[in-house]
mmCIF entry with sequence, helices, sheets and N, C-alpha, C, O atoms, coordinates in Angstrom:
data_MODEL
# 
_entry.id   MODEL 
# 
_entity.id                         1 
_entity.type                       polymer 
_entity.pdbx_number_of_molecules   1 
# 
_entity_poly.entity_id                      1 
_entity_poly.type                           'polypeptide(L)' 
_entity_poly.nstd_linkage                   no 
_entity_poly.nstd_monomer                   no 
_entity_poly.pdbx_seq_one_letter_code       
;(UNK)(UNK)(UNK)(UNK)(UNK)(UNK)(UNK)(UNK)(UNK)(UNK)(UNK)(UNK)(UNK)(UNK)(UNK)(UNK)
(UNK)(UNK)(UNK)(UNK)(UNK)(UNK)(UNK)(UNK)(UNK)(UNK)(UNK)(UNK)(UNK)(UNK)(UNK)(UNK)
(UNK)(UNK)(UNK)(UNK)(UNK)(UNK)(UNK)(UNK)(UNK)(UNK)(UNK)(UNK)(UNK)(UNK)(UNK)(UNK)
(UNK)(UNK)(UNK)
;
_entity_poly.pdbx_seq_one_letter_code_can   XXXXXXXXXXXXXXXXXXXXXXXXXXXXXXXXXXXXXXXXXXXXXXXXXXX 
_entity_poly.pdbx_strand_id                 A 
# 
loop_
_entity_poly_seq.entity_id 
_entity_poly_seq.num 
_entity_poly_seq.mon_id 
_entity_poly_seq.hetero 
1 1  UNK n 
1 2  UNK n 
1 3  UNK n 
1 4  UNK n 
1 5  UNK n 
1 6  UNK n 
1 7  UNK n 
1 8  UNK n 
1 9  UNK n 
1 10 UNK n 
1 11 UNK n 
1 12 UNK n 
1 13 UNK n 
1 14 UNK n 
1 15 UNK n 
1 16 UNK n 
1 17 UNK n 
1 18 UNK n 
1 19 UNK n 
1 20 UNK n 
1 21 UNK n 
1 22 UNK n 
1 23 UNK n 
1 24 UNK n 
1 25 UNK n 
1 26 UNK n 
1 27 UNK n 
1 28 UNK n 
1 29 UNK n 
1 30 UNK n 
1 31 UNK n 
1 32 UNK n 
1 33 UNK n 
1 34 UNK n 
1 35 UNK n 
1 36 UNK n 
1 37 UNK n 
1 38 UNK n 
1 39 UNK n 
1 40 UNK n 
1 41 UNK n 
1 42 UNK n 
1 43 UNK n 
1 44 UNK n 
1 45 UNK n 
1 46 UNK n 
1 47 UNK n 
1 48 UNK n 
1 49 UNK n 
1 50 UNK n 
1 51 UNK n 
# 
_struct_asym.id          A 
_struct_asym.entity_id   1 
# 
loop_
_struct_conf.conf_type_id 
_struct_conf.id 
_struct_conf.pdbx_PDB_helix_id 
_struct_conf.beg_label_comp_id 
_struct_conf.beg_label_asym_id 
_struct_conf.beg_label_seq_id 
_struct_conf.pdbx_beg_PDB_ins_code 
_struct_conf.end_label_comp_id 
_struct_conf.end_label_asym_id 
_struct_conf.end_label_seq_id 
_struct_conf.pdbx_end_PDB_ins_code 
_struct_conf.beg_auth_comp_id 
_struct_conf.beg_auth_asym_id 
_struct_conf.beg_auth_seq_id 
_struct_conf.end_auth_comp_id 
_struct_conf.end_auth_asym_id 
_struct_conf.end_auth_seq_id 
_struct_conf.pdbx_PDB_helix_class 
_struct_conf.details 
_struct_conf.pdbx_PDB_helix_length 
HELX_P HELX_P1 AA1 UNK A 5  ? UNK A 24 ? UNK A 5  UNK A 24 1 ? 20 
HELX_P HELX_P2 AA2 UNK A 29 ? UNK A 48 ? UNK A 29 UNK A 48 1 ? 20 
# 
_struct_conf_type.id          HELX_P 
_struct_conf_type.criteria    ? 
_struct_conf_type.reference   ? 
# 
loop_
_atom_site.group_PDB 
_atom_site.id 
_atom_site.type_symbol 
_atom_site.label_atom_id 
_atom_site.label_alt_id 
_atom_site.label_comp_id 
_atom_site.label_asym_id 
_atom_site.label_entity_id 
_atom_site.label_seq_id 
_atom_site.pdbx_PDB_ins_code 
_atom_site.Cartn_x 
_atom_site.Cartn_y 
_atom_site.Cartn_z 
_atom_site.occupancy 
_atom_site.B_iso_or_equiv 
_atom_site.pdbx_formal_charge 
_atom_site.auth_seq_id 
_atom_site.auth_comp_id 
_atom_site.auth_asym_id 
_atom_site.auth_atom_id 
_atom_site.pdbx_PDB_model_num 
ATOM 1   N N  . UNK A 1 1  ? -14.019 -11.518 9.141   1.00 0.00 ? 1  UNK A N  1 
ATOM 2   C CA . UNK A 1 1  ? -13.322 -10.685 10.101  1.00 0.00 ? 1  UNK A CA 1 
ATOM 3   C C  . UNK A 1 1  ? -12.974 -9.348  9.453   1.00 0.00 ? 1  UNK A C  1 
ATOM 4   O O  . UNK A 1 1  ? -12.461 -9.301  8.334   1.00 0.00 ? 1  UNK A O  1 
ATOM 5   N N  . UNK A 1 2  ? -13.255 -8.283  10.160  1.00 0.00 ? 2  UNK A N  1 
ATOM 6   C CA . UNK A 1 2  ? -13.005 -6.940  9.653   1.00 0.00 ? 2  UNK A CA 1 
ATOM 7   C C  . UNK A 1 2  ? -11.719 -6.397  10.264  1.00 0.00 ? 2  UNK A C  1 
ATOM 8   O O  . UNK A 1 2  ? -11.450 -6.594  11.449  1.00 0.00 ? 2  UNK A O  1 
ATOM 9   N N  . UNK A 1 3  ? -10.943 -5.724  9.456   1.00 0.00 ? 3  UNK A N  1 
ATOM 10  C CA . UNK A 1 3  ? -9.698  -5.127  9.930   1.00 0.00 ? 3  UNK A CA 1 
ATOM 11  C C  . UNK A 1 3  ? -10.018 -3.766  10.551  1.00 0.00 ? 3  UNK A C  1 
ATOM 12  O O  . UNK A 1 3  ? -10.881 -3.041  10.058  1.00 0.00 ? 3  UNK A O  1 
ATOM 13  N N  . UNK A 1 4  ? -9.325  -3.430  11.625  1.00 0.00 ? 4  UNK A N  1 
ATOM 14  C CA . UNK A 1 4  ? -9.564  -2.138  12.271  1.00 0.00 ? 4  UNK A CA 1 
ATOM 15  C C  . UNK A 1 4  ? -8.917  -1.029  11.444  1.00 0.00 ? 4  UNK A C  1 
ATOM 16  O O  . UNK A 1 4  ? -8.022  -1.267  10.634  1.00 0.00 ? 4  UNK A O  1 
ATOM 17  N N  . UNK A 1 5  ? -9.398  0.178   11.674  1.00 0.00 ? 5  UNK A N  1 
ATOM 18  C CA . UNK A 1 5  ? -8.853  1.334   10.961  1.00 0.00 ? 5  UNK A CA 1 
ATOM 19  C C  . UNK A 1 5  ? -7.354  1.461   11.224  1.00 0.00 ? 5  UNK A C  1 
ATOM 20  O O  . UNK A 1 5  ? -6.581  1.727   10.304  1.00 0.00 ? 5  UNK A O  1 
ATOM 21  N N  . UNK A 1 6  ? -6.949  1.273   12.466  1.00 0.00 ? 6  UNK A N  1 
ATOM 22  C CA . UNK A 1 6  ? -5.539  1.417   12.825  1.00 0.00 ? 6  UNK A CA 1 
ATOM 23  C C  . UNK A 1 6  ? -4.671  0.373   12.118  1.00 0.00 ? 6  UNK A C  1 
ATOM 24  O O  . UNK A 1 6  ? -3.579  0.684   11.644  1.00 0.00 ? 6  UNK A O  1 
ATOM 25  N N  . UNK A 1 7  ? -5.162  -0.857  12.051  1.00 0.00 ? 7  UNK A N  1 
ATOM 26  C CA . UNK A 1 7  ? -4.418  -1.920  11.359  1.00 0.00 ? 7  UNK A CA 1 
ATOM 27  C C  . UNK A 1 7  ? -4.303  -1.619  9.869   1.00 0.00 ? 7  UNK A C  1 
ATOM 28  O O  . UNK A 1 7  ? -3.250  -1.821  9.264   1.00 0.00 ? 7  UNK A O  1 
ATOM 29  N N  . UNK A 1 8  ? -5.389  -1.137  9.289   1.00 0.00 ? 8  UNK A N  1 
ATOM 30  C CA . UNK A 1 8  ? -5.386  -0.823  7.864   1.00 0.00 ? 8  UNK A CA 1 
ATOM 31  C C  . UNK A 1 8  ? -4.440  0.333   7.564   1.00 0.00 ? 8  UNK A C  1 
ATOM 32  O O  . UNK A 1 8  ? -3.697  0.290   6.584   1.00 0.00 ? 8  UNK A O  1 
ATOM 33  N N  . UNK A 1 9  ? -4.465  1.358   8.398   1.00 0.00 ? 9  UNK A N  1 
ATOM 34  C CA . UNK A 1 9  ? -3.556  2.493   8.214   1.00 0.00 ? 9  UNK A CA 1 
ATOM 35  C C  . UNK A 1 9  ? -2.105  2.027   8.328   1.00 0.00 ? 9  UNK A C  1 
ATOM 36  O O  . UNK A 1 9  ? -1.250  2.472   7.563   1.00 0.00 ? 9  UNK A O  1 
ATOM 37  N N  . UNK A 1 10 ? -1.825  1.147   9.264   1.00 0.00 ? 10 UNK A N  1 
ATOM 38  C CA . UNK A 1 10 ? -0.466  0.612   9.414   1.00 0.00 ? 10 UNK A CA 1 
ATOM 39  C C  . UNK A 1 10 ? -0.040  -0.148  8.160   1.00 0.00 ? 10 UNK A C  1 
ATOM 40  O O  . UNK A 1 10 ? 1.105   -0.036  7.722   1.00 0.00 ? 10 UNK A O  1 
ATOM 41  N N  . UNK A 1 11 ? -0.961  -0.919  7.582   1.00 0.00 ? 11 UNK A N  1 
ATOM 42  C CA . UNK A 1 11 ? -0.669  -1.655  6.346   1.00 0.00 ? 11 UNK A CA 1 
ATOM 43  C C  . UNK A 1 11 ? -0.415  -0.696  5.190   1.00 0.00 ? 11 UNK A C  1 
ATOM 44  O O  . UNK A 1 11 ? 0.482   -0.918  4.376   1.00 0.00 ? 11 UNK A O  1 
ATOM 45  N N  . UNK A 1 12 ? -1.204  0.365   5.121   1.00 0.00 ? 12 UNK A N  1 
ATOM 46  C CA . UNK A 1 12 ? -1.033  1.366   4.065   1.00 0.00 ? 12 UNK A CA 1 
ATOM 47  C C  . UNK A 1 12 ? 0.328   2.043   4.203   1.00 0.00 ? 12 UNK A C  1 
ATOM 48  O O  . UNK A 1 12 ? 1.041   2.215   3.215   1.00 0.00 ? 12 UNK A O  1 
ATOM 49  N N  . UNK A 1 13 ? 0.684   2.423   5.413   1.00 0.00 ? 13 UNK A N  1 
ATOM 50  C CA . UNK A 1 13 ? 1.979   3.076   5.636   1.00 0.00 ? 13 UNK A CA 1 
ATOM 51  C C  . UNK A 1 13 ? 3.141   2.150   5.284   1.00 0.00 ? 13 UNK A C  1 
ATOM 52  O O  . UNK A 1 13 ? 4.132   2.588   4.701   1.00 0.00 ? 13 UNK A O  1 
ATOM 53  N N  . UNK A 1 14 ? 3.020   0.880   5.635   1.00 0.00 ? 14 UNK A N  1 
ATOM 54  C CA . UNK A 1 14 ? 4.070   -0.096  5.310   1.00 0.00 ? 14 UNK A CA 1 
ATOM 55  C C  . UNK A 1 14 ? 4.198   -0.250  3.794   1.00 0.00 ? 14 UNK A C  1 
ATOM 56  O O  . UNK A 1 14 ? 5.306   -0.277  3.259   1.00 0.00 ? 14 UNK A O  1 
ATOM 57  N N  . UNK A 1 15 ? 3.063   -0.351  3.108   1.00 0.00 ? 15 UNK A N  1 
ATOM 58  C CA . UNK A 1 15 ? 3.076   -0.495  1.651   1.00 0.00 ? 15 UNK A CA 1 
ATOM 59  C C  . UNK A 1 15 ? 3.657   0.750   0.988   1.00 0.00 ? 15 UNK A C  1 
ATOM 60  O O  . UNK A 1 15 ? 4.377   0.649   -0.004  1.00 0.00 ? 15 UNK A O  1 
ATOM 61  N N  . UNK A 1 16 ? 3.344   1.926   1.537   1.00 0.00 ? 16 UNK A N  1 
ATOM 62  C CA . UNK A 1 16 ? 3.883   3.174   0.987   1.00 0.00 ? 16 UNK A CA 1 
ATOM 63  C C  . UNK A 1 16 ? 5.398   3.219   1.138   1.00 0.00 ? 16 UNK A C  1 
ATOM 64  O O  . UNK A 1 16 ? 6.107   3.623   0.216   1.00 0.00 ? 16 UNK A O  1 
ATOM 65  N N  . UNK A 1 17 ? 5.892   2.803   2.306   1.00 0.00 ? 17 UNK A N  1 
ATOM 66  C CA . UNK A 1 17 ? 7.347   2.779   2.515   1.00 0.00 ? 17 UNK A CA 1 
ATOM 67  C C  . UNK A 1 17 ? 8.031   1.808   1.558   1.00 0.00 ? 17 UNK A C  1 
ATOM 68  O O  . UNK A 1 17 ? 9.102   2.103   1.028   1.00 0.00 ? 17 UNK A O  1 
ATOM 69  N N  . UNK A 1 18 ? 7.407   0.641   1.337   1.00 0.00 ? 18 UNK A N  1 
ATOM 70  C CA . UNK A 1 18 ? 7.964   -0.335  0.392   1.00 0.00 ? 18 UNK A CA 1 
ATOM 71  C C  . UNK A 1 18 ? 8.033   0.252   -1.013  1.00 0.00 ? 18 UNK A C  1 
ATOM 72  O O  . UNK A 1 18 ? 9.034   0.100   -1.713  1.00 0.00 ? 18 UNK A O  1 
ATOM 73  N N  . UNK A 1 19 ? 6.956   0.925   -1.417  1.00 0.00 ? 19 UNK A N  1 
ATOM 74  C CA . UNK A 1 19 ? 6.917   1.527   -2.747  1.00 0.00 ? 19 UNK A CA 1 
ATOM 75  C C  . UNK A 1 19 ? 7.980   2.607   -2.877  1.00 0.00 ? 19 UNK A C  1 
ATOM 76  O O  . UNK A 1 19 ? 8.716   2.639   -3.863  1.00 0.00 ? 19 UNK A O  1 
ATOM 77  N N  . UNK A 1 20 ? 8.065   3.484   -1.896  1.00 0.00 ? 20 UNK A N  1 
ATOM 78  C CA . UNK A 1 20 ? 9.074   4.544   -1.938  1.00 0.00 ? 20 UNK A CA 1 
ATOM 79  C C  . UNK A 1 20 ? 10.485  3.960   -1.996  1.00 0.00 ? 20 UNK A C  1 
ATOM 80  O O  . UNK A 1 20 ? 11.337  4.462   -2.728  1.00 0.00 ? 20 UNK A O  1 
ATOM 81  N N  . UNK A 1 21 ? 10.727  2.912   -1.231  1.00 0.00 ? 21 UNK A N  1 
ATOM 82  C CA . UNK A 1 21 ? 12.036  2.266   -1.246  1.00 0.00 ? 21 UNK A CA 1 
ATOM 83  C C  . UNK A 1 21 ? 12.367  1.683   -2.603  1.00 0.00 ? 21 UNK A C  1 
ATOM 84  O O  . UNK A 1 21 ? 13.503  1.775   -3.068  1.00 0.00 ? 21 UNK A O  1 
ATOM 85  N N  . UNK A 1 22 ? 11.376  1.086   -3.237  1.00 0.00 ? 22 UNK A N  1 
ATOM 86  C CA . UNK A 1 22 ? 11.580  0.509   -4.567  1.00 0.00 ? 22 UNK A CA 1 
ATOM 87  C C  . UNK A 1 22 ? 11.945  1.582   -5.577  1.00 0.00 ? 22 UNK A C  1 
ATOM 88  O O  . UNK A 1 22 ? 12.827  1.391   -6.415  1.00 0.00 ? 22 UNK A O  1 
ATOM 89  N N  . UNK A 1 23 ? 11.256  2.714   -5.486  1.00 0.00 ? 23 UNK A N  1 
ATOM 90  C CA . UNK A 1 23 ? 11.527  3.819   -6.412  1.00 0.00 ? 23 UNK A CA 1 
ATOM 91  C C  . UNK A 1 23 ? 12.920  4.378   -6.155  1.00 0.00 ? 23 UNK A C  1 
ATOM 92  O O  . UNK A 1 23 ? 13.695  4.582   -7.089  1.00 0.00 ? 23 UNK A O  1 
ATOM 93  N N  . UNK A 1 24 ? 13.236  4.625   -4.888  1.00 0.00 ? 24 UNK A N  1 
ATOM 94  C CA . UNK A 1 24 ? 14.545  5.182   -4.537  1.00 0.00 ? 24 UNK A CA 1 
ATOM 95  C C  . UNK A 1 24 ? 15.687  4.246   -4.910  1.00 0.00 ? 24 UNK A C  1 
ATOM 96  O O  . UNK A 1 24 ? 16.761  4.703   -5.301  1.00 0.00 ? 24 UNK A O  1 
ATOM 97  N N  . UNK A 1 25 ? 15.463  2.940   -4.793  1.00 0.00 ? 25 UNK A N  1 
ATOM 98  C CA . UNK A 1 25 ? 16.499  1.958   -5.113  1.00 0.00 ? 25 UNK A CA 1 
ATOM 99  C C  . UNK A 1 25 ? 16.619  1.685   -6.606  1.00 0.00 ? 25 UNK A C  1 
ATOM 100 O O  . UNK A 1 25 ? 17.516  0.961   -7.039  1.00 0.00 ? 25 UNK A O  1 
ATOM 101 N N  . UNK A 1 26 ? 15.717  2.264   -7.393  1.00 0.00 ? 26 UNK A N  1 
ATOM 102 C CA . UNK A 1 26 ? 15.767  2.074   -8.840  1.00 0.00 ? 26 UNK A CA 1 
ATOM 103 C C  . UNK A 1 26 ? 15.401  0.669   -9.279  1.00 0.00 ? 26 UNK A C  1 
ATOM 104 O O  . UNK A 1 26 ? 15.923  0.169   -10.275 1.00 0.00 ? 26 UNK A O  1 
ATOM 105 N N  . UNK A 1 27 ? 14.502  0.030   -8.537  1.00 0.00 ? 27 UNK A N  1 
ATOM 106 C CA . UNK A 1 27 ? 14.080  -1.323  -8.909  1.00 0.00 ? 27 UNK A CA 1 
ATOM 107 C C  . UNK A 1 27 ? 13.403  -1.317  -10.277 1.00 0.00 ? 27 UNK A C  1 
ATOM 108 O O  . UNK A 1 27 ? 12.950  -0.281  -10.762 1.00 0.00 ? 27 UNK A O  1 
ATOM 109 N N  . UNK A 1 28 ? 13.349  -2.484  -10.874 1.00 0.00 ? 28 UNK A N  1 
ATOM 110 C CA . UNK A 1 28 ? 12.707  -2.624  -12.179 1.00 0.00 ? 28 UNK A CA 1 
ATOM 111 C C  . UNK A 1 28 ? 11.241  -2.229  -12.090 1.00 0.00 ? 28 UNK A C  1 
ATOM 112 O O  . UNK A 1 28 ? 10.597  -2.347  -11.048 1.00 0.00 ? 28 UNK A O  1 
ATOM 113 N N  . UNK A 1 29 ? 10.740  -1.753  -13.229 1.00 0.00 ? 29 UNK A N  1 
ATOM 114 C CA . UNK A 1 29 ? 9.371   -1.245  -13.302 1.00 0.00 ? 29 UNK A CA 1 
ATOM 115 C C  . UNK A 1 29 ? 8.355   -2.252  -12.795 1.00 0.00 ? 29 UNK A C  1 
ATOM 116 O O  . UNK A 1 29 ? 7.425   -1.872  -12.084 1.00 0.00 ? 29 UNK A O  1 
ATOM 117 N N  . UNK A 1 30 ? 8.504   -3.523  -13.139 1.00 0.00 ? 30 UNK A N  1 
ATOM 118 C CA . UNK A 1 30 ? 7.501   -4.524  -12.756 1.00 0.00 ? 30 UNK A CA 1 
ATOM 119 C C  . UNK A 1 30 ? 7.372   -4.631  -11.237 1.00 0.00 ? 30 UNK A C  1 
ATOM 120 O O  . UNK A 1 30 ? 6.274   -4.853  -10.728 1.00 0.00 ? 30 UNK A O  1 
ATOM 121 N N  . UNK A 1 31 ? 8.478   -4.477  -10.510 1.00 0.00 ? 31 UNK A N  1 
ATOM 122 C CA . UNK A 1 31 ? 8.429   -4.554  -9.050  1.00 0.00 ? 31 UNK A CA 1 
ATOM 123 C C  . UNK A 1 31 ? 7.796   -3.296  -8.448  1.00 0.00 ? 31 UNK A C  1 
ATOM 124 O O  . UNK A 1 31 ? 7.014   -3.375  -7.501  1.00 0.00 ? 31 UNK A O  1 
ATOM 125 N N  . UNK A 1 32 ? 8.146   -2.145  -9.008  1.00 0.00 ? 32 UNK A N  1 
ATOM 126 C CA . UNK A 1 32 ? 7.549   -0.888  -8.552  1.00 0.00 ? 32 UNK A CA 1 
ATOM 127 C C  . UNK A 1 32 ? 6.052   -0.914  -8.816  1.00 0.00 ? 32 UNK A C  1 
ATOM 128 O O  . UNK A 1 32 ? 5.257   -0.515  -7.965  1.00 0.00 ? 32 UNK A O  1 
ATOM 129 N N  . UNK A 1 33 ? 5.672   -1.384  -9.994  1.00 0.00 ? 33 UNK A N  1 
ATOM 130 C CA . UNK A 1 33 ? 4.252   -1.455  -10.356 1.00 0.00 ? 33 UNK A CA 1 
ATOM 131 C C  . UNK A 1 33 ? 3.491   -2.373  -9.404  1.00 0.00 ? 33 UNK A C  1 
ATOM 132 O O  . UNK A 1 33 ? 2.394   -2.036  -8.957  1.00 0.00 ? 33 UNK A O  1 
ATOM 133 N N  . UNK A 1 34 ? 4.066   -3.520  -9.098  1.00 0.00 ? 34 UNK A N  1 
ATOM 134 C CA . UNK A 1 34 ? 3.431   -4.483  -8.188  1.00 0.00 ? 34 UNK A CA 1 
ATOM 135 C C  . UNK A 1 34 ? 3.171   -3.848  -6.818  1.00 0.00 ? 34 UNK A C  1 
ATOM 136 O O  . UNK A 1 34 ? 2.100   -4.030  -6.237  1.00 0.00 ? 34 UNK A O  1 
ATOM 137 N N  . UNK A 1 35 ? 4.145   -3.113  -6.314  1.00 0.00 ? 35 UNK A N  1 
ATOM 138 C CA . UNK A 1 35 ? 3.987   -2.462  -5.012  1.00 0.00 ? 35 UNK A CA 1 
ATOM 139 C C  . UNK A 1 35 ? 2.987   -1.316  -5.081  1.00 0.00 ? 35 UNK A C  1 
ATOM 140 O O  . UNK A 1 35 ? 2.271   -1.054  -4.114  1.00 0.00 ? 35 UNK A O  1 
ATOM 141 N N  . UNK A 1 36 ? 2.937   -0.640  -6.207  1.00 0.00 ? 36 UNK A N  1 
ATOM 142 C CA . UNK A 1 36 ? 1.961   0.435   -6.397  1.00 0.00 ? 36 UNK A CA 1 
ATOM 143 C C  . UNK A 1 36 ? 0.535   -0.109  -6.414  1.00 0.00 ? 36 UNK A C  1 
ATOM 144 O O  . UNK A 1 36 ? -0.369  0.487   -5.828  1.00 0.00 ? 36 UNK A O  1 
ATOM 145 N N  . UNK A 1 37 ? 0.339   -1.231  -7.081  1.00 0.00 ? 37 UNK A N  1 
ATOM 146 C CA . UNK A 1 37 ? -0.983  -1.864  -7.139  1.00 0.00 ? 37 UNK A CA 1 
ATOM 147 C C  . UNK A 1 37 ? -1.413  -2.312  -5.744  1.00 0.00 ? 37 UNK A C  1 
ATOM 148 O O  . UNK A 1 37 ? -2.581  -2.166  -5.383  1.00 0.00 ? 37 UNK A O  1 
ATOM 149 N N  . UNK A 1 38 ? -0.496  -2.847  -4.969  1.00 0.00 ? 38 UNK A N  1 
ATOM 150 C CA . UNK A 1 38 ? -0.811  -3.272  -3.603  1.00 0.00 ? 38 UNK A CA 1 
ATOM 151 C C  . UNK A 1 38 ? -1.246  -2.074  -2.753  1.00 0.00 ? 38 UNK A C  1 
ATOM 152 O O  . UNK A 1 38 ? -2.223  -2.160  -2.010  1.00 0.00 ? 38 UNK A O  1 
ATOM 153 N N  . UNK A 1 39 ? -0.523  -0.963  -2.863  1.00 0.00 ? 39 UNK A N  1 
ATOM 154 C CA . UNK A 1 39 ? -0.890  0.241   -2.120  1.00 0.00 ? 39 UNK A CA 1 
ATOM 155 C C  . UNK A 1 39 ? -2.267  0.736   -2.556  1.00 0.00 ? 39 UNK A C  1 
ATOM 156 O O  . UNK A 1 39 ? -3.091  1.100   -1.717  1.00 0.00 ? 39 UNK A O  1 
ATOM 157 N N  . UNK A 1 40 ? -2.516  0.752   -3.852  1.00 0.00 ? 40 UNK A N  1 
ATOM 158 C CA . UNK A 1 40 ? -3.826  1.169   -4.369  1.00 0.00 ? 40 UNK A CA 1 
ATOM 159 C C  . UNK A 1 40 ? -4.940  0.288   -3.821  1.00 0.00 ? 40 UNK A C  1 
ATOM 160 O O  . UNK A 1 40 ? -6.012  0.786   -3.477  1.00 0.00 ? 40 UNK A O  1 
ATOM 161 N N  . UNK A 1 41 ? -4.698  -1.008  -3.738  1.00 0.00 ? 41 UNK A N  1 
ATOM 162 C CA . UNK A 1 41 ? -5.706  -1.942  -3.230  1.00 0.00 ? 41 UNK A CA 1 
ATOM 163 C C  . UNK A 1 41 ? -6.043  -1.631  -1.772  1.00 0.00 ? 41 UNK A C  1 
ATOM 164 O O  . UNK A 1 41 ? -7.211  -1.643  -1.384  1.00 0.00 ? 41 UNK A O  1 
ATOM 165 N N  . UNK A 1 42 ? -5.032  -1.356  -0.981  1.00 0.00 ? 42 UNK A N  1 
ATOM 166 C CA . UNK A 1 42 ? -5.259  -1.029  0.426   1.00 0.00 ? 42 UNK A CA 1 
ATOM 167 C C  . UNK A 1 42 ? -6.009  0.291   0.583   1.00 0.00 ? 42 UNK A C  1 
ATOM 168 O O  . UNK A 1 42 ? -6.891  0.414   1.434   1.00 0.00 ? 42 UNK A O  1 
ATOM 169 N N  . UNK A 1 43 ? -5.657  1.271   -0.235  1.00 0.00 ? 43 UNK A N  1 
ATOM 170 C CA . UNK A 1 43 ? -6.360  2.556   -0.185  1.00 0.00 ? 43 UNK A CA 1 
ATOM 171 C C  . UNK A 1 43 ? -7.814  2.376   -0.606  1.00 0.00 ? 43 UNK A C  1 
ATOM 172 O O  . UNK A 1 43 ? -8.710  2.995   -0.031  1.00 0.00 ? 43 UNK A O  1 
ATOM 173 N N  . UNK A 1 44 ? -8.049  1.539   -1.597  1.00 0.00 ? 44 UNK A N  1 
ATOM 174 C CA . UNK A 1 44 ? -9.417  1.248   -2.039  1.00 0.00 ? 44 UNK A CA 1 
ATOM 175 C C  . UNK A 1 44 ? -10.233 0.633   -0.896  1.00 0.00 ? 44 UNK A C  1 
ATOM 176 O O  . UNK A 1 44 ? -11.394 0.993   -0.699  1.00 0.00 ? 44 UNK A O  1 
ATOM 177 N N  . UNK A 1 45 ? -9.635  -0.285  -0.151  1.00 0.00 ? 45 UNK A N  1 
ATOM 178 C CA . UNK A 1 45 ? -10.315 -0.895  0.998   1.00 0.00 ? 45 UNK A CA 1 
ATOM 179 C C  . UNK A 1 45 ? -10.629 0.170   2.044   1.00 0.00 ? 45 UNK A C  1 
ATOM 180 O O  . UNK A 1 45 ? -11.725 0.193   2.604   1.00 0.00 ? 45 UNK A O  1 
ATOM 181 N N  . UNK A 1 46 ? -9.674  1.045   2.305   1.00 0.00 ? 46 UNK A N  1 
ATOM 182 C CA . UNK A 1 46 ? -9.858  2.121   3.281   1.00 0.00 ? 46 UNK A CA 1 
ATOM 183 C C  . UNK A 1 46 ? -11.058 2.987   2.900   1.00 0.00 ? 46 UNK A C  1 
ATOM 184 O O  . UNK A 1 46 ? -11.897 3.300   3.744   1.00 0.00 ? 46 UNK A O  1 
ATOM 185 N N  . UNK A 1 47 ? -11.134 3.369   1.639   1.00 0.00 ? 47 UNK A N  1 
ATOM 186 C CA . UNK A 1 47 ? -12.239 4.204   1.160   1.00 0.00 ? 47 UNK A CA 1 
ATOM 187 C C  . UNK A 1 47 ? -13.558 3.448   1.234   1.00 0.00 ? 47 UNK A C  1 
ATOM 188 O O  . UNK A 1 47 ? -14.567 3.999   1.675   1.00 0.00 ? 47 UNK A O  1 
ATOM 189 N N  . UNK A 1 48 ? -13.555 2.197   0.806   1.00 0.00 ? 48 UNK A N  1 
ATOM 190 C CA . UNK A 1 48 ? -14.782 1.394   0.798   1.00 0.00 ? 48 UNK A CA 1 
ATOM 191 C C  . UNK A 1 48 ? -15.338 1.188   2.207   1.00 0.00 ? 48 UNK A C  1 
ATOM 192 O O  . UNK A 1 48 ? -16.548 1.060   2.390   1.00 0.00 ? 48 UNK A O  1 
ATOM 193 N N  . UNK A 1 49 ? -14.448 1.158   3.199   1.00 0.00 ? 49 UNK A N  1 
ATOM 194 C CA . UNK A 1 49 ? -14.894 0.958   4.576   1.00 0.00 ? 49 UNK A CA 1 
ATOM 195 C C  . UNK A 1 49 ? -15.410 2.255   5.196   1.00 0.00 ? 49 UNK A C  1 
ATOM 196 O O  . UNK A 1 49 ? -15.936 2.249   6.309   1.00 0.00 ? 49 UNK A O  1 
ATOM 197 N N  . UNK A 1 50 ? -15.259 3.358   4.480   1.00 0.00 ? 50 UNK A N  1 
ATOM 198 C CA . UNK A 1 50 ? -15.803 4.628   4.938   1.00 0.00 ? 50 UNK A CA 1 
ATOM 199 C C  . UNK A 1 50 ? -15.007 5.323   6.021   1.00 0.00 ? 50 UNK A C  1 
ATOM 200 O O  . UNK A 1 50 ? -15.562 6.110   6.788   1.00 0.00 ? 50 UNK A O  1 
ATOM 201 N N  . UNK A 1 51 ? -13.714 5.046   6.097   1.00 0.00 ? 51 UNK A N  1 
ATOM 202 C CA . UNK A 1 51 ? -12.879 5.694   7.113   1.00 0.00 ? 51 UNK A CA 1 
ATOM 203 C C  . UNK A 1 51 ? -12.510 7.086   6.698   1.00 0.00 ? 51 UNK A C  1 
ATOM 204 O O  . UNK A 1 51 ? -11.809 7.784   7.431   1.00 0.00 ? 51 UNK A O  1 
# 
């Protein structure tokens, strides 16, 4: 099953908000890093799908 562009963009935006919140809240590095990797993974999928 393939995810639609709109669904993927929504996931990317949600992950970005989570990452920004972690940074603003001063969370520990490991949690910020984990959220950053998740955002990177979603962006990689977006690029690979040619959107």
